Backbone bond lengths (Angstrom), bond angles and torsions (degrees), N, CA, C in turn:
res aa  C-N    CA-C-N  psi(-1)  N-CA   C-N-CA  omega(-1)  CA-C   N-CA-C  phi
1 M - - - 1.370 - - 1.612 110.31 -
2 S 1.299 113.78 126.87 1.500 119.67 -173.82 1.511 112.33 -74.38
3 T 1.255 117.79 152.81 1.481 128.01 177.29 1.520 103.65 -86.97
4 R 1.375 114.37 114.10 1.477 118.82 -179.84 1.501 108.05 -93.74
5 I 1.315 117.44 124.41 1.492 122.13 -170.35 1.503 111.65 -120.21
6 L 1.390 112.22 135.58 1.522 117.64 176.09 1.539 105.10 -111.15
7 L 1.400 118.92 126.97 1.355 125.39 176.35 1.430 113.75 -92.72
8 A 1.353 120.96 126.40 1.438 120.92 -179.44 1.517 108.19 -127.99
9 D 1.278 117.90 105.58 1.497 124.70 -179.81 1.465 105.50 -158.36
10 D 1.385 112.15 140.01 1.514 119.64 -175.67 1.539 114.21 -79.65
11 H 1.373 113.71 -5.40 1.479 122.81 -179.10 1.565 108.83 -100.59
12 R 1.332 117.87 114.96 1.389 121.65 -178.79 1.527 116.54 -59.22
13 L 1.331 112.87 -41.19 1.506 119.93 179.49 1.555 108.19 -60.77
14 V 1.369 117.22 -43.50 1.474 117.68 -177.79 1.570 110.84 -60.76
15 R 1.403 112.54 -45.63 1.455 116.29 175.74 1.457 116.65 -59.32
16 E 1.247 116.90 -44.02 1.477 121.32 -177.82 1.557 108.49 -69.52
17 G 1.262 116.73 -39.85 1.514 119.23 176.53 1.559 114.19 -62.20
18 L 1.323 112.82 -41.25 1.487 114.90 179.37 1.560 107.52 -74.30
19 R 1.305 118.34 -40.79 1.453 116.25 177.20 1.538 114.57 -54.21
20 S 1.277 111.92 -48.61 1.511 120.24 178.52 1.510 110.75 -57.41
21 L 1.276 122.44 -46.13 1.422 125.77 -177.05 1.554 112.35 -71.75
22 I 1.326 114.07 -44.24 1.478 117.97 177.82 1.565 113.52 -64.17
23 K 1.329 112.69 -32.73 1.393 119.22 177.37 1.564 115.25 -56.11
24 Q 1.310 112.68 -28.81 1.493 119.24 178.26 1.498 114.86 -83.37
25 Q 1.335 116.23 -4.15 1.486 118.85 -176.51 1.587 107.22 -95.45
26 F 1.372 109.06 135.59 1.445 118.00 178.95 1.517 110.05 -65.73
27 G 1.330 121.22 133.32 1.408 126.65 173.97 1.513 112.88 77.55
28 M 1.336 118.31 18.86 1.480 120.57 -179.75 1.543 107.16 -133.41
29 Q 1.332 114.00 140.66 1.471 116.98 178.44 1.599 107.98 -148.52
30 V 1.221 115.39 137.96 1.494 121.68 174.46 1.544 106.93 -87.26
31 V 1.373 114.60 117.76 1.451 119.07 178.48 1.469 116.78 -92.71
32 A 1.305 118.16 -14.87 1.425 121.75 -177.00 1.508 113.66 -172.57
33 E 1.319 119.02 159.47 1.486 123.00 173.50 1.435 112.31 -126.53
34 A 1.314 116.87 148.80 1.511 122.73 176.22 1.444 108.22 -131.25
35 K 1.340 116.55 138.47 1.466 121.69 176.57 1.514 115.34 -100.92
36 D 1.366 117.72 1.14 1.428 121.69 172.32 1.517 110.09 -154.63
37 G 1.310 116.79 170.18 1.471 121.43 -169.11 1.549 113.02 -69.91
38 R 1.383 115.78 -33.32 1.463 117.16 -177.55 1.590 107.91 -69.24
39 T 1.323 114.66 -41.41 1.526 115.83 177.61 1.453 111.34 -64.43
40 A 1.321 116.33 -37.68 1.531 117.52 177.94 1.534 110.91 -59.99
41 V 1.292 113.95 -44.28 1.546 115.52 177.23 1.530 112.41 -59.95
42 R 1.337 113.00 -44.59 1.509 118.16 -174.31 1.617 107.80 -63.55
43 L 1.369 112.42 -46.21 1.464 116.72 -178.85 1.528 112.63 -66.80
44 A 1.336 118.09 -37.36 1.452 121.40 176.97 1.518 108.37 -62.78
45 R 1.289 120.08 -42.49 1.477 123.42 -176.15 1.553 108.45 -69.69
46 K 1.372 119.01 -31.84 1.362 118.48 -176.63 1.516 111.63 -89.06
47 L 1.337 122.84 -35.78 1.473 123.33 -173.03 1.555 112.14 -101.30
48 R 1.325 117.21 -20.90 1.497 120.74 179.00 1.485 108.72 51.43
49 P 1.406 118.55 64.55 1.431 123.15 177.61 1.495 108.89 -70.53
50 S 1.359 118.01 166.75 1.454 125.78 175.39 1.563 106.46 -70.80
51 L 1.304 112.73 -39.57 1.454 116.32 -168.12 1.549 107.65 -150.50
52 V 1.383 109.40 148.56 1.518 118.35 174.36 1.531 108.68 -120.72
53 I 1.308 118.32 123.95 1.420 122.44 171.00 1.503 106.03 -91.56
54 M 1.335 114.28 113.50 1.431 117.07 -164.66 1.578 114.30 -120.91
55 D 1.338 114.87 120.88 1.457 119.25 179.83 1.566 107.20 -74.18
56 V 1.319 114.80 138.60 1.437 115.13 -176.41 1.608 113.41 -73.44
57 T 1.316 117.18 -33.77 1.401 124.37 -176.45 1.583 109.61 -106.47
58 M 1.333 112.92 106.50 1.518 118.04 178.45 1.547 104.04 -142.00
59 P 1.368 114.22 155.44 1.498 116.81 179.29 1.509 112.20 -76.13
60 G 1.280 113.99 163.32 1.499 119.35 177.16 1.538 112.81 81.03
61 L 1.297 114.26 -73.73 1.434 121.98 175.64 1.543 105.75 -135.22
62 N 1.345 114.15 124.60 1.524 114.11 -174.25 1.507 110.06 -80.26
63 G 1.304 114.96 -179.23 1.437 117.35 -172.39 1.523 113.73 -69.87
64 I 1.315 114.65 -24.61 1.429 119.14 179.27 1.511 112.68 -63.51
65 G 1.421 111.80 -53.22 1.417 118.16 175.98 1.580 115.56 -62.98
66 A 1.338 110.68 -39.11 1.496 110.64 177.88 1.489 114.10 -67.00
67 T 1.314 115.98 -34.83 1.558 120.45 177.12 1.430 110.21 -64.68
68 R 1.328 116.69 -40.99 1.549 117.67 -176.87 1.563 107.54 -64.86
69 Q 1.318 118.33 -42.73 1.455 121.52 -176.78 1.504 111.27 -66.90
70 I 1.383 118.58 -44.97 1.431 122.34 -179.87 1.498 112.68 -63.41
71 V 1.351 118.14 -43.93 1.460 121.78 -177.94 1.549 111.06 -70.54
72 S 1.321 116.10 -34.23 1.366 124.27 178.09 1.524 112.90 -62.24
73 E 1.390 114.01 -48.86 1.406 119.81 177.41 1.468 117.10 -74.46
74 A 1.306 115.63 -33.46 1.502 119.45 -176.15 1.564 108.18 -141.66
75 P 1.310 115.50 87.83 1.511 120.32 -173.01 1.539 109.59 -64.56
76 G 1.395 119.13 -18.40 1.447 117.55 -179.23 1.441 114.52 -76.97
77 I 1.370 117.06 -12.78 1.474 119.46 179.76 1.527 109.75 -81.26
78 K 1.293 121.82 122.13 1.401 126.51 175.09 1.521 112.57 -83.88
79 V 1.378 113.50 148.20 1.506 117.10 179.75 1.499 107.60 -130.78
80 I 1.363 116.46 134.26 1.397 123.67 173.34 1.565 106.73 -112.59
81 A 1.320 121.81 118.65 1.375 121.97 176.57 1.560 111.40 -76.67
82 L 1.281 118.20 139.57 1.411 124.54 178.33 1.521 111.16 -127.16
83 S 1.334 115.48 114.08 1.520 118.35 -168.17 1.523 113.45 -147.95
84 I 1.320 113.42 161.74 1.516 119.79 168.21 1.450 111.67 -83.17
85 Y 1.366 117.87 -20.76 1.448 124.02 -171.49 1.550 112.56 -85.13
86 S 1.305 117.68 125.99 1.438 122.55 177.81 1.550 114.29 -110.05
87 N 1.381 113.96 1.67 1.506 111.32 -176.96 1.552 112.04 -78.71
88 S 1.252 111.62 165.99 1.513 119.02 -172.35 1.510 112.70 -60.00
89 Q 1.376 114.29 -38.68 1.486 120.33 -176.69 1.487 113.01 -50.73
90 F 1.325 117.98 -48.81 1.491 124.70 -174.50 1.535 106.72 -79.09
91 V 1.307 120.31 -43.26 1.427 121.05 -178.24 1.523 113.03 -63.11
92 A 1.334 115.35 -42.61 1.426 120.92 -179.47 1.497 110.77 -68.27
93 A 1.390 116.55 -38.42 1.425 121.74 -177.86 1.592 110.68 -66.22
94 M 1.310 113.46 -43.98 1.478 116.99 178.85 1.505 114.80 -65.61
95 L 1.322 117.92 -40.83 1.392 122.37 178.50 1.506 112.49 -68.17
96 D 1.301 114.17 -40.53 1.465 121.25 176.63 1.539 111.74 -63.57
97 A 1.325 116.33 -32.32 1.407 122.92 177.43 1.577 112.01 -70.84
98 G 1.276 116.10 -22.24 1.490 120.86 176.65 1.460 115.69 124.60
99 A 1.377 119.49 4.51 1.423 121.13 178.19 1.556 110.04 -67.79
100 S 1.340 116.27 145.94 1.516 122.38 -179.18 1.514 111.91 -102.16
101 G 1.375 116.77 -0.16 1.369 119.88 178.72 1.599 111.35 -158.11
102 Y 1.355 113.71 156.83 1.375 117.01 179.40 1.537 105.34 -143.40
103 L 1.337 116.89 115.73 1.464 121.70 -175.36 1.606 109.95 -121.43
104 L 1.235 117.23 135.32 1.444 118.52 175.85 1.478 114.43 -86.79
105 K 1.277 117.67 146.00 1.462 122.73 -168.28 1.443 115.09 -72.08
106 D 1.394 116.82 -9.54 1.472 116.81 177.13 1.526 111.91 -95.63
107 R 1.391 115.59 9.16 1.441 118.42 176.48 1.512 109.26 -82.59
108 S 1.379 114.16 171.68 1.461 121.60 -178.59 1.515 114.28 -74.45
109 F 1.272 120.47 159.69 1.488 121.64 173.46 1.505 108.17 -67.68
110 E 1.340 119.97 -33.27 1.456 122.17 179.11 1.528 110.14 -61.33
111 E 1.368 118.28 -32.59 1.425 120.04 -179.32 1.544 109.25 -74.20
112 L 1.328 115.80 -29.75 1.462 117.62 179.02 1.507 108.31 -69.71
113 I 1.292 119.28 -41.24 1.423 121.57 178.73 1.542 111.31 -63.94
114 S 1.369 116.40 -37.05 1.433 120.29 177.00 1.540 108.90 -64.78
115 A 1.374 115.60 -40.34 1.489 119.80 -177.10 1.654 108.95 -65.10
116 I 1.366 112.61 -39.42 1.320 116.27 176.62 1.537 117.33 -58.79
117 H 1.294 116.20 -48.08 1.440 126.75 175.61 1.533 110.54 -58.98
118 T 1.355 118.73 -40.19 1.411 123.19 179.63 1.531 109.08 -67.95
119 V 1.344 118.91 -51.82 1.409 122.77 -178.29 1.546 113.64 -61.15
120 I 1.253 113.26 -48.44 1.545 119.01 177.84 1.425 112.04 -59.32
121 G 1.404 118.57 -30.50 1.461 123.90 176.83 1.472 113.19 -79.41
122 G 1.309 117.83 -2.43 1.414 120.62 174.50 1.561 114.99 101.38
123 G 1.305 115.72 6.17 1.389 123.45 178.16 1.592 112.95 -94.89
124 T 1.337 113.42 179.46 1.532 126.57 174.91 1.456 109.37 -111.16
125 Y 1.352 118.45 134.29 1.395 121.17 174.31 1.491 114.32 -120.04
126 L 1.260 120.13 126.30 1.542 121.51 174.38 1.503 107.43 -127.10
127 S 1.323 115.14 136.55 1.462 123.64 176.41 1.505 109.77 -57.52
128 P 1.329 123.50 140.10 1.395 127.18 172.68 1.585 110.70 -48.22
129 G 1.251 117.05 135.63 1.522 119.56 178.51 1.510 110.75 97.25
130 I 1.254 124.88 -7.27 1.467 119.66 176.51 1.497 115.58 -120.07
131 T 1.408 113.18 4.88 1.453 117.04 178.86 1.536 114.89 -66.93
132 D 1.359 117.15 -6.86 1.465 121.64 179.33 1.504 110.22 -61.97
133 V 1.346 119.46 -22.34 1.492 121.61 -177.00 1.509 112.62 -81.71
134 I 1.364 114.87 -4.43 1.397 115.34 -175.33 1.570 108.53 -98.35
135 D 1.250 118.65 140.90 1.406 124.73 176.65 1.513 109.62 -82.00
136 E 1.387 115.55 100.23 1.405 123.99 -177.57 1.544 112.79 -57.16
137 G 1.359 114.47 -34.60 1.439 116.88 -179.73 1.518 115.45 -74.47
138 N 1.337 113.38 -0.36 1.509 118.61 -176.55 1.568 107.23 -121.64
139 Q 1.316 116.51 23.79 1.466 122.69 176.53 1.526 115.60 46.18
140 G 1.319 109.98 51.62 1.485 116.78 176.30 1.549 119.43 86.98
141 R 1.301 113.10 -3.26 1.494 115.25 178.97 1.488 109.91 -80.95
142 L 1.241 122.75 152.61 1.403 126.05 -179.79 1.556 108.78 -67.95
143 S 1.367 115.15 138.51 1.422 115.37 173.76 1.518 114.19 -76.40
144 A 1.370 116.02 -24.64 1.421 120.53 174.00 1.525 112.69 -68.41
145 T 1.298 115.97 140.20 1.449 117.64 -179.09 1.573 110.19 -132.94
146 T 1.322 118.36 25.31 1.430 121.93 179.81 1.518 111.58 -60.72
147 R 1.321 115.95 129.83 1.495 119.41 -177.23 1.615 107.16 -75.35
148 S 1.355 106.72 155.83 1.510 111.99 -178.14 1.541 109.78 -81.62
149 V 1.348 116.28 152.58 1.412 120.06 -178.53 1.562 107.36 -66.87
150 Y 1.319 118.50 -20.06 1.440 122.07 -179.35 1.509 111.64 -69.42
151 S 1.343 117.19 -18.22 1.454 123.35 -179.34 1.511 111.61 -100.58
152 V 1.299 118.24 -18.23 1.519 120.77 -173.72 1.442 113.91 -118.29
153 L 1.384 120.85 -17.87 1.431 121.70 -175.54 1.603 107.34 -118.90
154 T 1.289 110.39 148.52 1.520 118.51 173.84 1.530 107.64 -72.51
155 H 1.383 115.23 169.35 1.552 118.65 175.85 1.440 108.90 -59.68
156 R 1.324 120.91 -46.62 1.438 126.69 -177.08 1.549 109.38 -61.61
157 Q 1.290 116.76 -46.82 1.430 121.62 176.42 1.532 112.85 -58.54
158 R 1.223 120.65 -42.44 1.463 127.77 176.17 1.468 108.38 -56.90
159 K 1.409 116.48 -48.88 1.456 120.75 -179.56 1.576 111.07 -61.94
160 V 1.308 119.91 -44.46 1.363 123.36 176.82 1.565 111.75 -61.82
161 L 1.327 115.65 -38.84 1.496 119.30 177.60 1.506 108.22 -63.61
162 Q 1.349 115.60 -44.56 1.486 118.82 179.93 1.483 110.75 -54.38
163 L 1.334 117.50 -57.39 1.473 123.56 -179.35 1.491 113.37 -58.01
164 M 1.335 115.65 -39.63 1.565 118.43 173.05 1.491 110.48 -55.54
165 A 1.363 115.68 -50.88 1.430 122.54 -178.73 1.512 116.69 -62.21
166 E 1.366 111.36 -24.34 1.523 118.00 178.28 1.507 108.00 -85.29
167 G 1.314 119.64 -0.87 1.498 121.23 175.32 1.526 113.15 92.15
168 K 1.314 116.77 10.87 1.476 116.20 179.57 1.545 111.19 -73.75
169 S 1.352 116.17 146.32 1.410 120.06 177.12 1.574 109.71 -78.72
170 T 1.301 116.56 170.38 1.436 122.05 176.47 1.425 112.32 -55.70
171 K 1.379 116.18 -50.36 1.471 120.86 -179.03 1.491 111.89 -64.34
172 E 1.292 119.99 -34.10 1.494 122.25 178.48 1.504 108.60 -71.01
173 I 1.285 119.88 -41.51 1.460 123.80 177.24 1.593 111.58 -60.59
174 A 1.378 111.22 -39.17 1.459 113.14 -179.43 1.540 109.93 -69.87
175 S 1.295 118.03 -36.58 1.434 123.42 176.04 1.593 114.58 -62.58
176 I 1.300 111.86 -43.92 1.466 116.62 -176.59 1.614 108.73 -70.38
177 L 1.261 115.80 -41.01 1.523 119.87 -177.32 1.474 111.95 -86.89
178 K 1.425 117.63 -9.11 1.381 120.58 -179.97 1.542 114.38 64.27
179 I 1.297 115.89 39.30 1.402 125.26 176.42 1.496 109.81 -123.85
180 S 1.377 115.81 171.02 1.430 119.48 179.13 1.507 111.84 -76.82
181 V 1.410 114.92 156.81 1.504 116.07 174.89 1.516 112.53 -61.20
182 K 1.377 116.00 -35.63 1.494 117.53 176.91 1.500 113.03 -63.42
183 T 1.276 117.85 -33.14 1.457 121.71 178.07 1.525 109.76 -69.33
184 V 1.284 116.66 -40.97 1.468 120.17 174.20 1.502 114.08 -61.38
185 E 1.299 114.46 -40.15 1.413 121.06 176.78 1.480 112.37 -62.77
186 T 1.322 116.40 -38.32 1.501 124.05 179.01 1.480 109.62 -66.40
187 H 1.324 117.52 -45.91 1.504 121.63 177.14 1.526 110.56 -61.61
188 R 1.367 114.62 -42.22 1.469 115.50 -179.52 1.512 114.19 -64.10
189 D 1.363 115.08 -37.19 1.470 116.63 175.18 1.487 116.09 -67.41
190 Q 1.396 112.84 -34.15 1.494 114.55 179.87 1.623 108.51 -75.47
191 I 1.322 116.96 -32.24 1.515 119.75 174.54 1.533 110.74 -56.76
192 M 1.354 110.31 -53.04 1.416 115.74 -176.33 1.497 114.97 -63.33
193 K 1.358 111.96 -33.02 1.513 115.96 178.23 1.510 109.01 -72.19
194 R 1.263 118.57 -46.15 1.588 123.62 179.24 1.442 109.99 -59.99
195 L 1.340 118.89 -41.91 1.479 119.31 -177.44 1.575 115.35 -96.33
196 N 1.339 108.90 9.71 1.489 119.77 172.18 1.539 111.77 50.97
197 T 1.309 114.76 52.83 1.587 117.70 176.14 1.491 107.95 -158.86
198 R 1.303 117.88 145.91 1.417 124.72 169.95 1.482 113.05 -104.70
199 S 1.336 113.53 2.57 1.541 117.85 -175.58 1.485 111.88 -88.72
200 V 1.319 116.49 125.70 1.464 119.22 175.89 1.425 112.09 -68.12
201 A 1.267 119.16 -37.35 1.394 125.62 175.60 1.585 112.52 -54.37
202 K 1.303 112.11 -45.22 1.469 117.28 -177.68 1.545 108.47 -70.66
203 L 1.315 116.22 -35.39 1.475 121.58 177.36 1.516 109.30 -62.74
204 T 1.330 116.13 -42.16 1.472 120.55 -178.96 1.510 109.94 -62.36
205 R 1.330 114.69 -43.88 1.477 117.50 -179.00 1.489 111.93 -66.12
206 Y 1.369 113.82 -37.72 1.442 119.04 177.19 1.609 111.53 -63.14
207 A 1.322 114.28 -40.36 1.489 119.99 177.52 1.486 112.03 -63.24
208 I 1.340 117.70 -38.64 1.374 120.10 175.58 1.527 115.89 -64.77
209 R 1.316 111.97 -45.83 1.460 121.63 179.32 1.540 109.00 -59.26
210 E 1.257 119.97 -34.09 1.419 125.84 -172.26 1.621 109.29 -91.27
211 G 1.316 115.57 -3.60 1.444 118.86 175.82 1.493 112.38 81.11
212 L 1.326 119.75 13.45 1.482 123.65 -179.83 1.527 112.28 -71.18
213 I 1.377 119.33 -29.13 1.383 122.70 176.02 1.502 107.10 -133.93
214 P 1.397 117.13 152.29 1.383 122.15 -178.72 1.591 112.23 -63.72
215 L 1.312 112.25 152.17 1.503 119.09 167.81 1.458 111.34 -87.95
216 E 1.240 119.10 152.16 1.485 122.39 176.07 1.478 107.88 -92.65
217 D 1.384 113.94 135.18 1.494 120.86 173.73 1.477 109.89 -71.53
């Protein structure tokens, strides 16, 4: 049985390069490509691939948010993150979202194939040099246990958080959502209470981690 792969990356050259190389591998086939997170979620829902190779930084919905949605809807689909970022913030966020692997873009194609075999076989693969974000005393589980906004915020609250993180003022948010300024303020207070912070900077980082706003390349 072949491994059916969905490629999700906003750079066409990256997708074409991966497709060409994967095509040469026995038992692997690329079934579709996505240039943004929302398309990746839609194609994963429709095609049910074995594996998604997911860029972390994509427009519209980033790889973190896309991974969380895909794994939530179809736990059997494996995700390998592919990124230029090696810092703990992104690694932890992707693994917390449900990715089974995290590969840096400067690694070799042979390593990607090794990662695919490991993940499809039920294991977890991390590029050398980023294992410091893993809690060794917890046998590979993430030490971070922050809950997802999808479990603690309503749909409207997530939208308000997204607009706040994008730098919109209370009046602008009210205009966009067609609600009163007072309602926006109420949502903002509830968001801060539920996420246990009054810091807009922390809320912005949280929104990025959850895929509510795009990451910058």
